[in-house]
N, C-alpha and C positions, 0 to 999 in steps of 0.2 A: 494504390492498390492496395488492397489485403494481401500478409504476408503471405509470400510463397514458399515459406516452409512449413506452411499450414498443409501442404498438399501431399499425398503419397504418391510418392514419384512411379512405384513399380504400378501403381494401379491407373495412374494419369492417361495410359496410352491406349487403357484398355475399356475402363468404363465413364463414361459420360455423363456421370453423376451430377446431382446438382450439389454444388456444399453448401454449407450454410452460411446467410448472412453474414459477415463478418463485421461489415459496417456497422452493424444494429449491439447496443447494448445487453453483452450474453454474459458476464460476470457481476461486478461489484456495481453499485451503486444505483440510482435510480432508474426507469427503465425509461425507451424514448416515448411510449404510448402509457396511454394508462392500465395496467394491470389487472383492473375490477371489473372493467368496463361498463360504470356506472350506466344508468339511464339518463339519456339527454334532459337539461334542465326544459319544463315546461317553456312554449315561447307565449309571451305576452304582448296581445297586436297593439296598433297604436292607439287604435280608440275611432272618434268621430271629427268632423270638423267641427271646427270652433269658432277662427277667425285666419284672416288672411291679411299681407300687406305685399307690396313691391314696392322695389329701389333698385333702380341702377341695373335691370336684367338681371335681379334674381327676383323672386317670389319664396314667401317663405309662409307656411301653412301652421296654424296651431291645431293641436287637436284639446280633445275632451279630455285627455289624461295628461295632459300637461306638456306632450312630447312636440315637437317640431319636426317641418320636411319642408327643405329646401331646396327648390329647381333653378338650376341656371344654365342657361345656351350657352355651350363653351365654343364650339367651332361649326361651320358648316356642318351640318349631318350628325353632330355630337351633343348631347344633353347630359349634365350631371345633376344627379340626385343625392340629397345627404338624409339621415334622419338623424335626431339628437332626442334618445329619451328625455322624459320627466327628470328633472332635476341637473341635467348636465348643461352647460353652456353652448350657446351658439357661434360658433368661430369657423374660422378657416381648420381644416383636418391636413395633418402633415402628411407629403406621399414620396415615398421613394420613386416613385415611378416617373410622374409626371411631371415633364419638360416644356410643355406648352402653356402658355399665360392664356388666360383665359379673354377672346378676343369679345371688345364693345361691341354690345350687342343694340341691334335698330329692329326695328317692328318690320314685318316684313311688308312690302306694297305700299309701304307708309313714309313721310317727308321726313328726314332722320332729324330735323330741327323743331317738327311739331307742326301741330296747325299754325296756320296764318292768322296775321291780325284780323280781327271782325268775323272772325269762323264761332261757332256755336260754343258755350261755355264747355257743353257736355263734351266737343273733341278734345278740347284742352285736356279735360278729367281722364278721358280714358287714354289720351296721353300719360299725364303722370303715373297711370294705373297700368302699363305697359301694355293695354289694349286687351288686358284679361276680362273674359265673359263668364261674370257669376248667374248661375242662374240658381233657386232653390234646390237644384238635387249636385251641381258639378261647377266646376272651373273649368273652361277652356281658353287655352292659352297657346295662338299659333304663334312658335319659335321662330320657323322656320317658312318658305313656301310651302313647302314638303310636308312638314312635320307638327301637328297640335299637340300637345300635352294639356290631359283630360284628367282632372281630378275628383273622382268620387265622395261626395260628403258622408257619407253616411251606409256603411263605413269608412272609412278614408281608406283610397287605392287610388292609384295612379295608372293611367294605360295610357297609349301614345298611339297616333294616328298618323298614317303616311297615306300618301296619297287619294285622302279622303277614306281611307279602310284602315281597320284596326290591326295594327301592326303586333302588340304588344300590349298583352294586361295583367297587371298583379292578381294572384290568387287569393293569398291571406294576406299580403301588404307585406309591409315594413314589421319587423318585432324585435322584444328586447325577451332575452332567457336570462330570467331570477334563479340563479342556483341557489342550491343548500347543501348541506353536507352530505344528504346523500343521491345527489347528483353530481353529474357531470358538471362542465366549468360552463358559465354563463357567456353573456356576450350577445351578438344583433344579429339580424337576418334580415332575407326578402325574400319572397316566393313569387311565380309566374304562373301563367296560366298556357302553358302548350298545345298544339293544333294537333290533330291526327297524324297527319301526313309527312310532320316536321322533323328534320334530322339536328343532331347539334355536335362539334366538331370542337377543337383542339383542346384545351385543358392541360398541354403541355407535354412533358415524355411519359407515355404510357405503354404499354406493348398491350395495347387492346385493338381493337378494330376500330377504324376509324371513327363514324359513327360511334358517339358517346354517350346516346340516349338509353336511359333504363338502367344508367348506374350510379349508383354511390361513390365519390371520389374523395379521396384525402387530397388536402391542399398542403402539403407537407415533404420537402424536400428527401429522398428517402435513398440511402445505396443499397443494391442488393448485389452483391457478389454472385456472378455466375447464373444470372438469373435467365429465365428462358421466355415464350411468347406466352402472355398471358397475365404477366405483372403488372397489378391496378398501379401502383405508385412507383417513380423512379426518381432520377435525379434534379429533374426541370418540375415542378408543378406552377400550372400558369392559371390563374383566377380569372382566367378568359371563357367564352361559350359564342361560338360563331353557330347561327340558324340559318338553315338554307330557308330564312322565310327573308332572311336580308338584313340580319343584325347582329352585332356584337354585344354581350354583358362582357364589362370589366370590371368586377369587384377591387376598389383599389385601395387594400388592406394588405399586410404581408405576415398576419398573425395566422395561426395555424387554422385552418377552416377544413368545411364540408363542401362540397357541390354535390348536390342530389338531384339526377337527371331523370327523373321520372322513375325512380328505382321505390321510392314509398307509396305514392302515390303516378298513375302512369302518365297523368296529364298536368304534374306539377313538375316546375324547377326549383328547387330552394336553394339557396346560401345562405350558410351560415358563417359565423367566425367565434375566436374564444376571447373573452375577458374584454371587450372592447366595448366603449362608452359611445359609440356612433357608428353608424356606416354611411359606407361613399361607395355610391357606384355607376357608371357611364352608359347610356346606352348609344351604340354607333349605328348609324346608318347607310346604307348603300345602294346602289342597283347592282352589283357584282361586287366578288370576294373581292377582286382586288382594289374597288371602291372604300369598302369596311376595312380591308388591312392598310389603304392608303389614309384615312384618318385616324386610325389608331397607331399605326407609327408616328406619323406628325404628332399625335398626342405625348407619346411615351418614348421618342426620338429613333433617327432613322440609324441605320448599321452605317458605318462608314466602310467605304471602298477597301479590301483586302490589299495587302501588297499582290502584286502578280504571281510572285512564286507561291503563296498559298493557295492557288488553284493546281501548284502541281501536285508531283508525288512528294507526298513528306511522307519519312520512313521511320519507323520507332518499334521498340521491344522492350521489356523488361528484361535488363536494359543493357544498353551500353557500358563496358566496364573500364574503359581507359581511350586514351586518346589513341593509340594504335589500332583500336579495335574501330573507331569509328572512320577514320582515314582508308580501312581495310574496306568496312562496308561501302563507302563511298567508291572507292575505285572499284571494285568490284562488281556494284550496279550498272560503270560508263563500261566495263567491261566485258559483262553480259547483257550490253543494249538495251537496260532498262532507263527510264529515265528517271533524274533525281534534282527534287528543288530543296529539300531540308532533310536535316537527323535531329530526331529528339531523344536527348541526354534525361532519362528515368533518373530514382534518387541516389544512383553510385557516383553522380558527377558529386555530391557533396558526400559521400560516404557511407551510406546504404540506409536502411530503415531505421535504425537508430541515432543515426545524424538529421534527421528532419527540424527543421530551422536553422540550421547551421546557414546556408544560406552564402557558401563560398567551397573552392573549390578541393578537392581530395586530390594534394598536390603528389599523393602515393603513387598516386594510379594516372592522374593526368596533368602530368610530370610538366607540360607546355599548354597551357589552352589555348591561350592568345596565339601561339603558332598555329595550333591546330586549326582553329577559327579563321584565320587567316588564307590555311591554304585552301582548305573546304571553299571559301567564298572566292576564293579565285577560279575554282572550277565550277560556281552556277549552286553552291549546296548551303543553305543556311544552317545554322545552329541554333536550336531550341533548349530552352531549360524548363525543368519540372521544379516546384516548389507547393507548399501544404499549407492548409493557417493551424497545425499543430508543432509545437516547440516539445522535443521532447525532451525529459530531464535530464538524458544523456549528451542533449547539445549543448555547444559552448554556449549559447545567450540564453541557456535557460535561466541562471540568474539574474540574467540582467533586464531580460522583460519582465520575471517578478516585481523586481525593485522597481522599475517603472511602470507596473501598474498598465502596463499594456496585453492584460488578457483577463480571459471571463474570469470571475469570481463566486464564492460561496456567498449568501448573504450577508456576511460580518463584514466584505470586503475582502478577505485574504484571498488567494491566487488559489482558482479550483485546480486539483490536478486530476484527468481525466485517466481512473487508474486501469479499465478493461479498453483502451485504445487498443486497435490490434498489435501497433510494432511495440508497445510500452508506453508506462506513465508517460502523458502530456497535459500542455496547459493547450486552450485557443486563442489567439489571437483576436483580441475584440474588434474588430474591423470597423468599426462607428468612431471609434476616438482618435482623434486629430492625433496623438503621438504616436498612436502605432501605425498610422497612415502614414507621416513622416518618415519612422523609424524601416518600415518596410520599401519605402523607395528609395529610402539612402542602400540599401543593398541592392534593388533593382539597377539603380542610376550608376551603380561601379560596376557589376555585371556587363551591363548595357554601353557602358563605354570600352569594355574590353571586346563587346563587337559580336555580343549574344542578339540575335537577330528577331526572336518572337517569344512567347512563355507558354506555358502549360500550368493552368491551376488546376492540382488533383485536391480530391476529398474534401470539395468546398460546400457540401450541403449544410455543414459539417455533418457527415459519416456518423461521427458519435458524440452526440450533444444532449450530455443528462438534464434532463427539465429543472432541478433547482440550478443550474450556472444563471447566474445573472450579467448581464451587458451593458453597456452607458447607456442603452435606449430601450431594455427593460428583462425580460424572463426567456427563457430559451425559446416559449411557443408563442411568444411573440414576438420575436427578432432573427427566429432561426433560419426563414426561408428569404429575410434579407444578405446574409450574412455573405454569401458568394457574390451576391451583385455588388454589395457595399467593397468587397475584393477588388473584381475588374474594376470599379470606380478610380482605386487608386492610381493603377496605369493609366488608361483614359484619361482623365485629370492632369495627370502631370505629363504624361506624353504632349497632350495639348499644350500645357503650360510653357515645358520647356524644351520639346523638340515638336514645335508646331508645323512643320514639313512632313515628316516622318509618320507614314500607317502605322499604327499597332496591329501584332497578331495576338491574340491570347486563343487557347487551348483550352476551353474549361467546361466542367462537368456540371455546376449548378448553376443559378442564377433564378431570376425572377420577372417579374412584367418590367418592360422596361430593359431588359440584359442587354438585347441586339444595338441598342447606341452605344456600348463599352468596347466596339471589337470583339465580340465574342465569338466565337467560331468553336459551338456546341460541340461535345459527342457523347454516346448512349449509356456509357458507364460500361461497369464490368461485365462484359455480356457472355454468355456460356458460349464455348465452340461447338457450335451445336448447328444441325438443319431448323430445329426448334428458335434457338436466339437468331437465326439470320431471317428466319420468317419475322419474326418482331420488329427488324429494322422500316420497313416501308411506313407501315404505320405510325411507329413511332418521327420518324423524318417529316411525313406528312401533317400530323397532330401538331408538330411544333412549328411547321411553317404555318399552318392556320392560325397559331399565335403570336403572329408579327417576326416567327426566328427563323429566317431564311439559309443556316448554314449547318441544320442538325446532321450530323453522319455519326458513322460506327468505327470501332475498331474492326478495318476490314480485315478477314480473316478468321473474327472469334478471339477474345483475349486470353480466355483460362477453361480450367478442367478439362476439356471433350479431347477426344483423340486426334490424332493425324488423319487428314480427310482431306488425300489431294481434289476432291472433286469438291467438298463444298468451300475450299481456297478459292477455287477455280470461281466458282458460281460466284462468290460472295465478291471475289476480284473483278469482275465484269459488272456487278451493278456497281459497287464504287466507283469504277473507273466513269460511271456516268450518272454521276451524282454530286454531290455543292462541295465536296471536300475529299482526296482521296488519300485514305491513311494507315496503310497496314500494319500493324500491332499486334502483340502476343508476345505470352512467355508459358514454357514449356514447350512449344512447335514452334520452330523457326517463323519468324513473320514476313524476313526478307522471301521477296520474288524467285530469286536467284538458288534457292536451295530448293525446289520442287522438281519432280520429273516433270520427262517429256512424255504424253504432249501438252500437258499441264503449264510449265513453266512458258512455252511460245504463245499459247493462249490466250494467258495473262500479260505478256509484253504487247500483243497485237491490241489489245484494251486499254492498255495504260498509253500505247503510243495513237490512240485514236483520242484517247482526250487528249493530248498536247495539242493533236491538228484539231480539235473543235474548240481551241483555246478564245479564238476571237468572238464565236458563239458565248461561250461562257463567260467569259468577260464583260460581254453586253449583259450578259444578266444577273451580273454582279453590280454595274451601273443601274439597271434598272432596281436593284431592290435599294439602294441606294437612294433612288430617288421616289420610290412607290410602296416601298416596303413588302413589294409582290418576293415568296420565297423563289427561291432558282429549281425548291420541286415542289409540285403541284398536283394534289390532287385532280381527278380526273374532268370533277365537273367546273375546274378553277374558270376557263373557259380562256381565249385568246386574249391578248395584250399586245400594243403597239405604238409606235410613236407616228403619229400624223407626221407623212413627209412633207408634209408644207410648213413643220415648227423646225423643222430640220432646214429647210431650204430660208427660212426668217432669219438664220442665224448668221447666214452672212451678208458683207455689204453691195451693196449695188456700187456698179463705176460713180453713180454719182452719188452717194454716200461719202465714196472714199475721197471723191472729187472736192467734198466738201467738209474734209479735212476729220471725218468720223473716225475712228479705229475700231478693233476687231472686240473691244472691252465695253464698247456701246451696242453691242449685238442683244438682240431683244429676250433672250435666255434669264440674262441679268433681272429683268422686272418681274417676269411672272414664271412658273413649272409649266414646264413642254406640256404640248395638249396629247395626251393618249387617246386610245378609242372610249374607253371609259370613261374620262372626265371631260369629254371636249364639248362645249357650249354652242348653242345656238343665239343669231343675233336679232330673232323674230319669236313673240310669244306661239304664233303658229308653227315656227321653227323648232320651240321647244318642246311643244307638243308630239312632234312629229319625232323628233331625238328620244325623247322618255319613252314612246311607245316601241319604240326599237330596242333600247336598251331592256326595257321589259320581258320585251318578247325573248330577247338573246337570254338574259339570266334563266326563263323559263325552260328556255329549250335547255339550257347546261343542268336543270333539278330533273335529269329522268332520273324515273326510280332506277333502269340498271348501273348508275354511275353514282349514285348517294352512298358506298359504302364498300367499294373496291380498296383491299387491301393487298394487293400482289402486282400493283404496277400502277406506273403514274406520271407525270408530264415533266420533261427538263425544261423548263421555259414554255414557250408559245407552241413551239414547233415539232418537238420531240416526243415520244413514248417510247417509253421503257420497260419491258415485260420481262424483270430478272426471272430465271427458272431458282423457285425456291423449295424442289424436292430433290433429294436423291435418285439416279438414275431417270430422271425425267426427259424425254426425247422430243415431245411435242406437249405444248401446252396451250388453254383458252388463252384468248385476249380480247378484251371490253374495247371496240372501239367508239368516240366519240363520235356527234354526225360528220360529214364529210368523208371524202376521201383521202385514205392512207397509205403510204409507200413504204416499202419496208426497203431498209438500208443500203441490207447486203446484197438484194435480189433483185431490185425496184420493182418487185411485182406490186398490184396495187389491188387493195383491197376496200370496198364499200362500207362505208362507217354505221351507226346505230346499231350495230347489231355484235357479236359474237364469234370472233372467227377460231379457228384451230390451226398455230401456226408450228411448225417444224424449229426445234429448239436444241440442234445438236452440242453437243459437248463444246466445240469451237465458237459458239456464239447462242445469245439471247435475242428475242427479238426486241429489233427497235425499228421504229417504226418515223416516216417525216408527212405531218401533215401535207395534203397536197394545198400546192399553192405556196407552200413555205420556201424562203429563200433563208439559205445553210450556210454563212462563212464559214472557212476553214481556209487551215494553212499547215506550210510544209511541216513536217516533225522535226521537233528541236529536243535535244535530250536535256534541256533544264532552260527554264523562262528567262534565264539571263543571256541565254541566244535566241531570243525570242525577237523579232523583227516586223511588224505588220506593212515590209513594202510590199509583200507576196502574198496574195490571198487566190485562193481558191472558191471560188462562189456556187453553190450550186442553187440550180432553181428551178423547183419540183411543177412544171407549170399544169396548168388546171383549167381546161374550160371552163369547169365548175365552181371553180374556187371566188370566182369574181377578181377582182385587184385587191392583192396583196401587199404587204411591206414588211421588212425588218430593218429596223438602224444598230449600226454597227457602232460601237464606241470603242475608243483609243485615246489611253494617253500615255506618259511615263509609265504607269506601272509603279509609279513608288512615293510620290508625292500627294499628301494629306491635303493640300490646298487646291487643289484641281477645280474643286464644282466652287471654289468661291473666284477664283482667279478667272476661270477659264480656260486655262490652258490643257484643253482636248481638242479632241477631233471626233465629229459624227459623221457617219455615212449612211445617208437611208437609200437603201434599195425599195422600191414598187414596181409591180409588174401587174398585167391582166395578159390573159389569153382568149382568144376565140378558137374555132374548131380549125382553123387555117393559118393563124399569125399570132405570134408573142410579143409582147412590144413591153420594154423594162426602163424603169432609168432611174439612175444612179446619181444621186444629190449630195457632195461634200459639205460639211457645214463644221458649226466651231471656229474658233479661233486660232486652231493649233498649239504646239506644245515644242519646247526647244526638244531639239533631237526626231521631231517629227521627220517622215518622208517626205522629198517635194512632190514624189509621186509614186505610185503603187500599181506594180505589177496584176492585172487581173486576172483569173484563169474562171472564166467564164463555161461551167458546166449544166447543159439544160439532158437528163434523163428521160425515158421511156420514149424517147423519139423513133419513131417507125421507119423512115426514109429521111433521106436527105432532103433540106429545104431546098427551096428553089433560088432565093437571094438573101444575104446578112446584110444588115447595114447598121452603121453606125454614125450620129447624128447625121442621117440621113444621106450618107455615102455608101455606095457599096463596097463590100471589102470582096478581094477577090477569094475567088472559092481556095486557092492555094493556103490562106491564113483562118481557113477554120477547118476543124475536121468531124467525120460522121465515122463512126466506129462501129464493129459488128455488133456491139454489144449494147447500142440504139443510145449512143451520147454523143450529144452535138456539144463541141468543145471550141470555143474561140476566148484566144488574149488578145487585152487591149491594157495600153496605159488610163490610167486615171489620174489627174491633176486636178488643181485646184476649183476645177468648172463641173457642171453637168454631162453627163455621158447617155444619151441614147442608145436601147441596141434593138433591132427589130429582126426580125425573123420570119420573114416571108414561107410561104408552100409549105408551111410546117403541119405535117401530119403525127400525132401521138398516139400512142399505143397505152391510153388509160384506161380499158376494157377492164373489170374487178377479177380478179382469180378468184375461183369458189375453194372457200377452204369452211369444210363444214366444221362446227365445233366436237373438242371431247365432249360425250356425255357422262363421261365419270373420270376424277381423279383419284387415284390411290395414292396418301400419303403417309409420309413416313410418321410414326408415334414419335413422342418427344422425346424417347429414351428409349434407341433401337436395340442398347443391350441391357435385360432384365431378368427379372427370375419372379416366376409365377404369372398371372394372368398379367394381358398386352392389350390395351386397345388401339385397336385398328380405325384411325378416323380416316375417308373419304368423303369427297363431295358430289351429289350429283347436279349435275349442270342445268338438268329440267327433269321433272317430274317423271317417274319410270322404273324400270327394275335393273338396280344395277349390274346383275350377273352372279354367280357362283364364285367364291371369295374361296381360293383354296393355299394352304399350307403346306410347303415341298419342301422335304429335306434337303442336304446337299448334294444325293445323288439321283435328285429329281424325284423321287417319291413321294405321291400325295399321302401325307399322313391326317388330317384333316381337312373335311369342305365344311364351309360356313355360311349361309344363304341370309346376305343383307335383310333387313325386314324393311325397312324405309322404302317408302317410294316417295315421299316429297322430294322436290329443288333443297339445295341445300347442306349444310355437312352434318355427317353423322358420324359414327362412331360402330364397331362390331366387335366385341370379345374373343379375346383367343384362350383359354385359358391351360395352354402350354400341355394338351392333351392330344390324345389321337381320335380316330372316330370310336372307339369303345369307352372315350373317358378315362383312359389311362395317361397318366403324366408320363411326357414324352423324352427324352435323355436332350443333355443338354447337346448344343454346338449351333451351328449355324441352319438358318432355316430362312424362304423365301418366300410372303405373302403375296399371292397372284390373282390380279382382276381387271378384265377385261384389256388383257395383253399389257398390261403393266404393272412390274412387280417392287417389290421393296424389301432388301436383306434384314434378317432379324438374326439377336445375336441370344440364343438361350442360358443363363447362367444357372446349372443346375448342381 
């Protein structure tokens, strides 16, 4: 992170002003971006068709300009297209992102070994030519049962048909930019036609709305210190675009590039890269976002399971300065009844900002680091260490890394010193050099042997990377995006080789396509401690999730610049407790929750406890991410995902199989992945057509306009809807509900879906809703995952007659072994149920082979909310349970306790009456929002959102005494986001005195501080 010494301490607590982007080059040396903004080089299209050939599953087309186009089916639903301009060799293009080898291709619906003897020669010729159908106008190649690649000849353009409809069509086709002295860099690119109702998602970490259509985006990882909402380029750029039409485009190059998503031409998506002599992209299709992401993460690598402690509270700050302070923080967290699973050491562990690159303890302040880590670990607290890719000239290793050639260089091969790095002159480690990788790993191995449990990889963009630096694989703009990825690979590859049974946990700030496979748990950079910075976190998290990165999170509470704001801290921690990773962090203002006054401290405590109670659910989402690539936090249109309960039951051995000598390692999961609702198959053509029609209906139902671009709420897994409060002083907020009924977690009130509702959001809680019909597995609170035991479950079943049959599968293992998916050392519990107007039937099926230390049985407390009266009977395995052994309380919850062993259990509730009537909750018509900077001088833009067309009313400016000094009439009447300007004047146009003012609109208020 940028130097804290640059902040003005007296102003920090008063002015939430954005600081300059210290991570960028601001002093001497070449800038990171072109300072002259030269015009782009003119694109030259590939030309027309000349000839084509087919060999071993690859179709190659030569063009009239001498260029070549190569099409290759890669895997189910995945096609790769490559372009080689004239004069360049047709060859395999290196990729740092791809780990899946192309599957051997067979023509759909054809005999794999070709025509049988005696068939016409035309059949043999068609087989030899890959069943490519050539016409005077085009080539048509059915590459799968659902996808056909069509190559128009004049001009040469590629399009894709899916289910007999055009899914995607190139616009200008592939092209090459030919540069000259007066233009920008050359390179290659491709453009596609967009449909009018198409929405575009993904593209990495950007403080922009979820739907990125209409924007021109840079593919170049950048650090922006103190950024707020609206920052278009941040620490992770991803060359992936997911379309609401059911496809992903993945541009497989790490060089600097640009994505124009309809900015220059509203109906054209264009990708272009810099200085590359070829182009490769993948088209990935699917009938759901889950299926698309599953195919993408199979291609680029799946995220390994985190250690269970990684889902606990990880406490950090800039920074803890001694072993004594670390132990004091851990002790106080326990004393104040906050959970804690890890403490993170910032750069003081090796001596401070000027010692980056030391990789060894500052024994003057960390006198006994091994003893410290042992003592912390004994109470369930792990230790994480920061490191950076920079080696300071003042580091003890400076001369060594230069002499060994481990760093970036000048063109003449001499070590390059980054003079303008914020902490002082430094070199950058070249992470692609084998010697550098070995050198770094030797340092990490030593620290790991001492007891370090996890890693924090900071500044990995790299945040200051001069454009004339050279690296093993090329110049800065060719390798910059991949440096963080290569760095993370050092840890992952060496853990896999030397510590194969241990799970890696790596907090990293930057990466590239495929970063998830390196056990990276990224955070969103040095965010401004402001409401604007906080609001940016939902679309950043969701945008990363739609790029296959499932654990994006933020410095909870905000990192820098802004003032002390207990309400902001509380709201941020509420959201972070219900996100992928919970990690309070900051500088200048204490980030530990025990520092804050009441009632804020108790509210934060309650939500951190709730997170630990949800551990069975969260850990199961982590397993789903490992299996399928589905992110933990999901956009509102993502749809439901679940394992088919029958797949879990298939992992059990029958009595006959056991008697025959089979073991649990022979279970079905070894040979095929689990069947999920989105990848299930049918055994007949008729069944396949019915199944496809159902999937298409479900996908269409999720892609309604109301859910297409929701930036202030999200789904946590398939069952929970989280609606964080993102405005100061807000005590009600609108929540957009997908189809079905939704039940408020805290009140058990029911709300009808497919609409927007207005819900209470007092400071003590945020709107948290559960999908009707859901199973929500929980557990008693523990202060650390070290004390977590899966032998006690609290299972909430939100029974609902309209939900049909529903299910959820709980995953459990030892929480630490990296080999569980290979050895099968885990357990599954499938919960499924259906409800009528008078009866609920639940089936619970254990599966999997188990693991060392697994409980022999589990105590299950089943809770069914919204019960209107005591049922007439409760049965377990068809035997009536005495009324004394279940409870119905006045709050409307039915409770039943039973033991779950390694055999299925059925529960039936007879004579059931549920209170499922929806609660009326009219939405707010307008929301008055906080300006980006509530402390200002001069004019200020006051934002507000109209949720439906109409007049919002009069906006009043009131001084601290309650006197109205100005009234403003918003002119906008259409639904959407708007602003109105107050010029810091009164009704007569005279400047008002500095001080505290309030903006009031429709009963809502925002505090303003005018500096005059």
